[in-house]
N, C-alpha and C positions, 0 to 999 in steps of 0.2 A: 438548413433547418433553423427555425426560429428558437431563440433562447428565452427561457422563462425569466420573469422578473422575480428577484428574491422577495420574501415577505417583509424583510427590513432592507433599507438601502445599503448599498456597498459603502464602505468608509472612504474618506478622503485620504488617498495615499500621500499627498503632499503634506499632510498634517502630522505624519509619523515622526518620531524622534530620529535624529541623524544616525545613531548607532544601529538602527534597524534597516537603514537603506541598503547597505552593502550585502547583508544576508538575503534580503529580498531580491536584489539584482542578481545574485548568484542563483537563487531559486528559479527566477524567471528565465535566466540564461539556460539552465539545465532543462527546464520544461519546454521552453520555446514560447511560453505565454505565462501570464499571471493567473493562477487558478482562482476561480470564484470563491473557494473556501477561504483563501488567504485574504481576499478582498473584504470578507466578513470578519475574519479574525482581527483585522486592522482596527476594529472598534475597541479592542482590548490589546494594546501593544505589548503589555507585559505577558499576556498569554501567548500572543503571536511569537514573541521571542523564544519562550519556552518550547512551544510546539515545533518551531523550526529546528531548534537545537535537538529536541528529542527525535524528530524525524531523521535528521542527519546522523545522530548517534546510533539509532537502531538500524537504519537502512544502509549507510554508506561510510561510516567512520573508518579511518585507517586502522583503528584498533580491532576491527571486526575479526571474529574467528570463523564466521560462516561466509560462504561464497555469496556475493551480492546478487548473482543471478538466481540462486536458490531462494534467497530471501524475497526477491521480486516475484518469483513464481508462487511462493507460499502466500504472499500478500494478495495476489489475484485469487487464489483458492479461498482464502479466508473471507475476502470481500464478497465473493460469489456465495459462499455459504451463509454469510450475514445478510445477503440480499441487499447490498449497498450499490445502487445504480451508479452513484457518483464515483465511488472508489473502484468499482469494476471498470468503468469507463477509463479512469486514470491509469490503473495498473495494467490493463490490457493495452492501452495506448503506449505506455512505456515499454512493454514487452515487444510491441510491434515497431517501435522506433528504430531508425538506423543505428547500428552499433558503430557510429563514427563520431568524429568531432569531440566536443566536451560533453555532449548530452548523453543521457542514459538510454540505452537501447539494446535489444537482443535479436532484432531481425525476425521476430516471430511472424508467421502468416496466420490468417484467420483459422485455418484448420489446426495449427499448432495450439492455438488458444482453446479451441473446442475440445481437443484431446486432453489438454491440461485440466480443464474444468469438468471433464467427465468423471463422475464418482468412481468409475472403474479404473481410472488412470493409476498406474503403478510403475514408476521408473525402474530401470534395471539396477541402478546403483543402490546397494543395500542401505547406505546411510541416508540418501535422499528419500528412499522409499519409506523408511521408518519416520523420517522428519515430516513428511507429508501426512503419513498416517496419524502422527501426533497432532499436527496442525488441525486436521479435520476433527479429531476427537476432542481436543481442547476448545475448538470453536463451537462445536455442537453442544457439548456438555462439559464445561471446564471442571466441574466438581467431581466428575466421574470418569476421568481418564483411567483406563485399566492399568493395574500395577504391572502386568506382564508387558504392556506397551512401554511403560516407563523403564522397565528393566532392559528391554531391547534397545531403547533410545540410549540409555547409559552405556550399553555395551558397544554402541556404534560411534558415540560422540564423547568429546571431552566435557567436563563440567562447564567450562566457559561457553562451549557451543550450545549445551542444553539450556543454559540461562538465556543466552542470546535468542535462541529459537522461541522460548516461552515469551520473551519480550516482544518479538516480532508478532506473534499471535495476539498477545494482549494489546499491543499498540494498534493493530488494525481493528480489533474489537471496539476500542475506544473511538478511533477515527470513523469507522463505519457507523457507529451509533450517533455520534455528534452530527455527521454530515447528513444522515438520513432524517434524524429528528428535526433538523433545521430546513429540510427540503431544499438543500443547496442546488441551484440549477446546474445541470451538466452543460459544459461549454458546447457551443454549437458544433464545433469541429469534432467533438468526441461523442456526440449523441448516438451515432451508429453503433458504438461499442456497447451500449446498454443492451443491445439484442443478445449479447452473450449470456445474459441472465436467463433467457428463455431456451438456451441450447439444451 
């Protein structure tokens, strides 16, 4: 598949300050490629540095109170609800990646993704079920998350888990908005995953 050209050029990676090179190399090693979004964020190294740190803290920090797999599944659901082609492609790619080596992956198949993104999907685990219900409600209408849902969430999760969950949802709302508003091209190898939006 042919990859689109961004409406502004990608930045020169070689011009980045030295302190950013190691975090970018780690990001690229984990993903297996350099995401187009980061190639654009490189125009503002200060923002790039903050966004890498925020992404790492929200999604995979050793201090996390939530399971990394749950957070990745919720990321895919939020990106789907926000209609972010770029982030759906990336989150589903990560879920379908091999759960080996140092890369992030959960060995999902296409049918696993389709089931996850189905609005009727409800996992058996009660904490995961209410976490996904909260993620959907907060993504669709963050100002009107029902109080009974919040009470059920508080009954299933610790306060640190609740805060972390809310930050996962908010983080993807921000990322989804930025990436779609800039029409960041989906990498050629991931373009097939955009079809999950039509599932």
